[in-house]
N, C-alpha and C positions, 0 to 999 in steps of 0.2 A: 043233754036231752035232742032227738032224734023229730030229722020233719023226712018229710018224704018230700018236700019242694024241691024244685027242678030249681040246678044254678044256672043263673046268667055267666057266660065266659067274661064279660067285664069282673065280673064278683070275680070268679081265680085272682090267686093271689100265686106267683112262681116265686118257690124257693131255691136259693142262691147256695152253692155248695159255697163254706169260707176261706177254702182256699183258691177259689176264682177268684174270689176279692183282694187275693193280694197278688200284689203288684210281683206280673212271671220273673224266671229268675234268670240274667245274664247268658250265655251261651257260655258251658266251661271252655277254657285255654285250651287248646291242643297242647297235646307235650310235648312239643319238641318248642312251648314257649319256656319251657324251668332250665334250659339251655342260658350260658351264662351271657350270649351277645344275643340271644331273645328277651333277657333281662333286662341289661344294658339299655337294648332301642325304647324297650316299655317306661322304663325310666325316663330316656332322652326325654321321651312325647310327652311322659306327662308335665316333666318338665317347662317342657314349650308353650306344652297348655295353660301350667300357672302361670307364663309369664308372660302369655298373649292377654292372659284373663288382667294381670294388674295393670296391664299397660292400657285395654279396658275404660278400666279405673280411673287412670291417672289421669287418661283425659277426657273423661263423665266429669271429674272433679276441677278440670282446667276450667270448663265448659261452662261448671255449675261459679266458680268463684269471679268469671267474664262475665257471666249475665248479675248477680250477683252487683258485683262492681258500679256496672252501667245502673243499676236499681238503686247505688247509694247517695252517687251522681247527681241522678233526679230528683230522690227526695233532697239533697241538698242542696239543690237549687232554686225545687217548690219553694222549702226554709225561705230562704235567700229573696225572691219574690214578695212570698206572705211579709215576712220582713217590709221590704222595700213599700208597700200600698201600707201597711201599716202607719208607716213614717210619715204618709204623703196622705193619710189618710187623717192624721191626727197633727198635720201641721196647717191642711187644711180646717180641720175641725177649728184650730186656736186664731187661723187667723176671719175663718165664721166669725169667732164671737170679740176677737176687736174688731171688726167690722158695725158688728150691730149694734152698739151705743152709737156710731156716728151715720147712722142709717137718716133717723130722725132729720139728720143735719141735713143730711145728703138732697134731701127729698126738698128740704126748706130753700137749697140751695137750688132748685133746678127750679123750684118754679119762682124764685127770683131773676134767675136768669133769661127764665118767659120773658116775666114783667120786660126785663130789665132791654129786652130788644123790642118794645113797640117802636120808641125812637134812637135815631143814630145818636142826636147826644145823651139820650141814659145810657148804652150801650161805651160809649167814650168816656164819659164817668166813670163807669167801672169796670173797663180796663184798664185807666189810668189807675183805683182803690186796685186794684191785686198784684200790679207793679208794685204800688210800696210797703209792697208786704217782704220782696228782697228784695229790697235797696234799703244802702247802709246810711245810718242814718246821722252821723257822724258824731264825735267827741265835740256835746255841749257841754258850757259852762257851767249847769247846774250839774254834771258829772264831774269836772273835774275838778270843781271846789270841794265832792264830798270825796274822792279818791284822795285828794290832798290831806283833807280833814283825817281820813280814816291813818295817814301813812302818819303825821305828828301825833298822831294818839297811839299805835302802835309802837312807833322807836321811841317813844318815855317810858310804855312803858316794858321795851327791850333794856333798854338802859337800866332798869330800875330788878329788872330780873335775871340780868346778868353781872348784879355783887356778889350775889350769893347761891348754893348749890339749891335745886329742891328741896323740899324737905318728903324723905320716901322714898328719891329718887333715888333705883336700884345700881349698887355697887361695882363696883366694875369682878369682885372676888364673885359678888352673887350673878353675876353674870356671865360666869366660866361654870358656876355650876349647873347652868339653865339643861334642863334632858326637853324629851319630844312627852306631853302631858297628856291628850288627846288627839286621834285623826280622825275625818269626818269625813268619809266620800260618795255619801248618796243625796246630796247637797244635789249636784244635776244631773241631766240625762245623760242613761250609761252609753245609748245608741249614738253620742256627739260627743267623747267626751273629752275633759281637759277645762283645768282650771286656767282665764287667762287674767285676770284685774283683780287687788282686791285692797281693803280701804277701811278703816275699824270707824265708828261712830267720834270725834271727839267728844261731844255729848254723855253718851252713852259705853263708853268702851267696852260694855260686853256684846254689842250690836256688830256685827263685822257685816260687810258688804261685797257679795262675789261678783263678779262676770265669767261667762262660761262661752264653751265652741258651739253649745246646743241655744245658743241667741237671746238666755233667757239672762237675767238678776235677782241676785239671791240676798234674804234679807234673812241672815241669824242670829239667835242669841246664841250665845260662847254659853254663861249658866247653864241656860236651863236647858242645853240642846237643841231648841226647836228651833224650825223655818216660822221667821214670825212672815215671810211675805212671799212672794215668785212674780216677780217683774216681767213680763212678754210685752214685744210687740216689737222688736226689733226682729226685720226681715236675713240678720246676716249677724255672725256671733260680734259677740259684747268683747268689749278690748277693753276699755277703760271706765272703771266706777269712781264714785265720791260720794261721801256720802258729809249731806250740810252740816256746817257746825253748829248750828243754834236748832235746824226744824228739823222737823221729822221728813224729809228731802232727799230724796237718792237723786243721781244725775246718770247718767249711761250714755259711751258714745260706744259703737257699734263701728262695725268694714262697711255696712251701708252708707255714710257719708252724713248720717240722722245723729243727734243729741238729744236724748227725751230724759225729762222731767218730771219723778214720781211722785205719788203719795204715800208713803209705807205703807200708814195703818189701812188705807183700803184697797194698794195697790194697783193703783188707776196713773193712768199720763197725765198730765196736767197741761205741757207743755210737748212740741216737739221743734227743734230748732235745726232749720237745713241753710248753715251758712254754707258748706263745702261740697264741693260736687264727685270726690274719691274721696276712702276711706281716712277714717277719724285716725289722728296719728299720736295726735299731746290732748290732755284733756286737764282744765286745771282751776280752781274758783278762787277768787277775789276775795279777798279780805273780808271785806264788804259785804260779803252773803248773797249782793246781786246781781255779780255778772261771773259770767264764764269765757276763758277763756281756752278758746279749741289752733289745732296744727292737724294740717292735712297735706300729704304728698304729693298735692295742685300747688306747692310752694304757699298758699294761703295759711297767713295766718286770723285770726275773726273773734272778736268780742260781740258778744253776745247778752243779752238785758233775761236777768235766768226767769221775772217771772210776768216780762211784757212777751216772751221769744220772740220779740225785732232786734236785726241785728245792726251793732251797735257802729261796727266800722274793719272794713275787714279789707289789709295790708296783703299785698305779692311777694314775698323774700327774692327780686331783681336774680342777685348773684345764687342763689339758688336753683342746681340746672335740674336737679332730681329727687325731691322733695322734702320738706321739715318731715322728721323724723320724732321730736318730741318737742311740749313747752311745760315752763312750768313761774306760777308767779315768784318772785322774790317775797320774801314775808313783810315785807308793808305794804307791797301791790301799787306801786311806783314804775317798778320796771319790770321786766321776768327773760326768760332765757327761753331757746327755743332752738333741739340740734338740729343739723343738716346730716343727708347720705353722705354728702364732702367731708365730713372729719371734723366741722366749724360751730364754736358755737358762739352763738349770736343773743348780745344783751337789747333792748330795746325800750325805748320808754313808751309809756303807754298812753303820755296824756299825750306829745307829740306825735305818735305812731315813726320816731327814726331811729334808725339802727347803732347803737352808741360805744358798741365794742362788738370786737372779735375776739373770739377766744382761739387761734388754733394749736395743733399740736396731735392729735390724735390721729392716726394713719387708715378710720375703720367709719363706718358709718355712727353715727349716735345710735346709745339705744337709750340712757333715760339721762338726767339732768336733777340734781335734787340740791334743793335750800339749805342752807347753819339756820335754823334758828333766833339761831345770834346777828343774824345778815351779814354775817363778814364771808363765809367761806360758800364756796358752790362743790362740790362733785360729779364729775362724769364719766358718764364710762359708754364704749365703744365697742364695735366687732375685734378690735386690735387685745382684748385680752388685758387690756391696763384700766385702771381707775385714775384718773389726774383730780387735783385738789388747785381750784384757782383762791387766792386773795384779789376779791372785791373791791377791795381800798388800792392796794398797787399795780390791781388790774393783771397779774399774770402768776402762771405757776406753781407755787411751792412747793408738787408733793404729789410722787407718781409713783402708782402701787400696781407694782408691775404681778399681772398671774401666768398660773400655769399654762403653758400651750391648750390651742384648743380651748381654754374655757370661754363659756358665752354666761353673759350677763345680762339679763334684760331685767334687773331694776333695783334701784338705789332710792334710799329714803333712811335722815334722820331722826333721831324721836324727839319729841318736844323743848327736851330741853339742851339740846344738841353736846352732847356728849356721849353719842353712842352712832356709825354709823352702819344701816345695812345695806346687805348684799344679792341679793336672789339672783340663781342663774344657777349652773353650772351643781352647784350644792348652797346653801342657805347659813351666812357669814357675818359676824359682828366684827366691829375696828372699831378703837376708844376714840375718839376725835382729841383733838392737839397733841398724841402718842403716835397716833392712825397704827398701833398695832392689834395685831392680830384676836382675837379674846378667843373668839370660837367658831366652831365649825359643827353644819349639822349636816349629815349625810342620809337623811331618814325619809328623804323626796327620791323615790327608783327612773324621777325622767326630770326634765326642765324643767327647776322651779319660775314659775312670772310674776311675784307679785311679793313683800317684805311687808311688813306694820309692825308699828311698838303699841304695848297699847298704855294706857296716863301712867307717867315716871316709868315707865320699859321694866312693870313689872312683869309682862311678861310679850310672847313676841308671836309672831302670825305668818305664814308663809302657803302660798297656798301653788299648784304646780298644772303640767298636763297629767299629769298621771289622774288626775280625778282628784284630787282629796287635798284637804285645807289641813292644817296641821297649826301645832297649838305646842310652844314651849314657854317651862317657864321653871322657879326651884320650884322640885318638889320637895314637899315634907318628911322627915326622918320619920317613920313607924316605929 
């Protein structure tokens, strides 16, 4: 439809030729370029251009790689910082949770201190009372009589048990057929890996107690494969654990120089025993179940009351210049042994606090000692890669088991019958008592084994290791 309206200039659309939209063609090559020298020069120029382009790309790639590496290192450092902060936050929360129940006690104590400072006489009484808590009370006649009565009973029972082999005890052939039946690696924290101590409840052999680098002790049920309780409170790694004979009580020792007594069902700390100033190196429960023996690298051994938390006696081994390394009660509880860094085992009389015998012979620091349940044999292990057996009646070494070079031994234990000796270290192995033949070697751990214990009648074996694992060994049923 036509219109007589006049168009304005801005309404006019320019129509361009399609040839104008095409990139203009390059200048044609001159006729001289068709000669062979010209063609060679052209090819050389193109090759140089290609190489220059490739070199530029390589430079850019190298720069990109360096930038990527820098970013990755930054990311890794950030992750480490975050992990460290998370660990510190977790530790702070655990410490806060431990301190909260004591807040009321602390406030009451603060109020009592303010009241006691009103007069000098009251202050002196308060100071005297506080000092008595850290002073050894000494071996009273009542304690000595209790120790003697218990020893007499245990001696008679041991003589009766020695007349026959316990019914249901695992035989030598059955022990040789033991295999690893279960492995548990999630009991302790992965941020501070490593299990350092192990014990089994004498009353309920399905209950296993472990201590770790994560400053915790864990109570584990072998049958249900469930954690019963996690015991938190130590400030450093837990190096020794003991399950009480009759009660639901756990005893733990740590490098923080403290011993803690726990009520397992509630996971609450009942007592904190401060008998030493240096890390605890040995822990043993007296057969009465009322007293605990401890040793330390401060050259002292101590006896504490488990229920009151009081220190009964503390004695320094003046001949041990570098400290004590382990401690263990004799099955009767009247004597006990301690190991020294000088390679000597010392036997002490508990009632008199006297050193009654010395067993030299090892050329390295003593790592572990174990009394046989028959009361006659003592097994000792040291850094010299050897196990020595001692006759307590004749006070002499009658057998030495020399292990491989650089073999490390961390723990020794006899089973409840005294028929088997377990060794934990570079591997886990079992010897037959009396003949001292090697029955079985377990190489299932990927790092040093730190603890070994026998179940009831040696029907199973448990071991702990710094590889984070708790392993069980027993005779597997044929399907």
